[in-house]
N, C-alpha and C positions, 0 to 999 in steps of 0.2 A: 194124670192131671201135669201139666207142664206151663210155663211161662214161657212167652215168644212176644219179640218184637217184630212187627210186620212194616216194612218198608212201602212205599208206594208200588213198585213194582210188585210186589207181592199181594198187595192188597187189592190190586186192578186185577190179578188171576181169579180173585175169588168171584168176580162178575162176570169175565169173558173166559169163552170155552176155547182156551189156548193151552200149550205145553203147561203142564204144572198146574191146572184148573183145579182137577179132581183133587189133588194132593192138598192144595191150599183151602179147597173147601171142606173136605174131612178136617184138617187143622182148625177151621174156623166154627165147625159145627158147635152148637152151646152145648150138646150131650157130651163132648170131650171135654168138659169143665176147665178148658185150658183158659189162663189170664192173658190177653191178646192187648198188648200196647201199642199204639201207633202216635205218631209224631202230631202234634196241631197242624203240623206244613201240608200234610195229608190231605187234610180239607180241602185243600186249594188243588194239590198234584192231582191228587185222584179225580177231580171233576174236568181238570185240564185234559188228562190223558183220556177220559172218557169222552170229551167233546173231539179230540183230535181221532180217535178211534172211529167214533162216527162219522165225522168227515170221511177218512180214508175207507171206511168199509160201506158209504153211502147210508147209513143207517137215519132211517124217520127219526126228528125230534121227540115223536112222541114216546119211544124204546130208550132214547138216550137220557130223556127227563126222567123215566122210569128207572132207570138204573141208578141216576144221582139221587133220587128220593129213596129206594132201598139201602142205599149206600150210607145217605144221610141218618135214616132208622137206625141202619146198625150201627153207627157210631153216638147214639143215645144208649144203645142196649148192648150190643156187644164187644167194643171197644173201649179200653182204658185210653183216654186221650193225654198224652204227655205236654203240657203248655210250651210254646215257644216262647222264652224270656229274653231279658237282656243278655242273662248269663247264658243262656243256650247260643246264642247269637255270638256271645264273646268266645265261647269254647268252640264253636263251628269255625270261626277265624281262625283259633288257635291250631286246630286242627288240619286247616290248609297248609300250616309250616310243614307240617310234617309229609301229609299225604296229598297227591293231587289229585283232589276232590273238587267237583261241580257245586256251586253255592248249597243248593237244596240237598245233594247229598250229604253234606257238611252237618247241616240242621239237623238230618236224619240221625246222623251218628252221634251228635253230641245229645240230641235226646236220648239215645239208646243208654249211652255213657251214664246219664243222669239218672236213668231208671235203675240201671246197674246198682250204683252208687245208692240208692235210696235201699235196695234190695239188700245187698251187704249189710248197710244199717241195722237194717229189721231183721238180719241173718237169715234170711229168705234166699232161695236160687234166684239167681240172676237169669234174665229173659235170653233165651237164644237165638241170636240176631236171624230173620228170614228175609232174604233180599235176593231178584233175579239179576241182580247187576254183578258179575264175576269182581270187576274190580271192587265195587263195594264191600263187598263180600271179603276180600285178602285185606280192605283195609279195616274191618269190623274185627276179622282173626287177629292180624297186628295190634288191635288194641286189646285183645285179649277175650275175644266173644268165642263162644261155641255158634256155630252158625250152620245155614242151610240153604240150597237154592232150589226153588219149587222145578226150576228147568231139568232138574237132574233127577225129577217123579214124573215121566210122562203119563 
């Protein structure tokens, strides 16, 4: 049993057969008993990614909508959603002073840092940062996270 923060690039791999898909599916399998954290921002980012992938792969809207419904159901039962608050946005902006981050990547990292801070206060293991973006993984490591990239698990 472990604790993991999944950014959008990792979450999407749970639903699409691409590099890292099986590894992320195994990580997210409820039988593993892991605590799976996601940012509230992922509620928008994942749906946006599903829609883009559906257009690019000429996927029927029925299949796309099924994926969205499955993800939203998983949000109710499988993921612990970290709210995006004003303090998270402020922290995300501050992270941009140090790292060359895109806006939503900064929000993702700020959420993960907030979860880590709570874990340390509760004296539990902080989450491992899971992300398929090498730059964001590097920034997370710079911020002291253990991390893994699903693309390293074909």
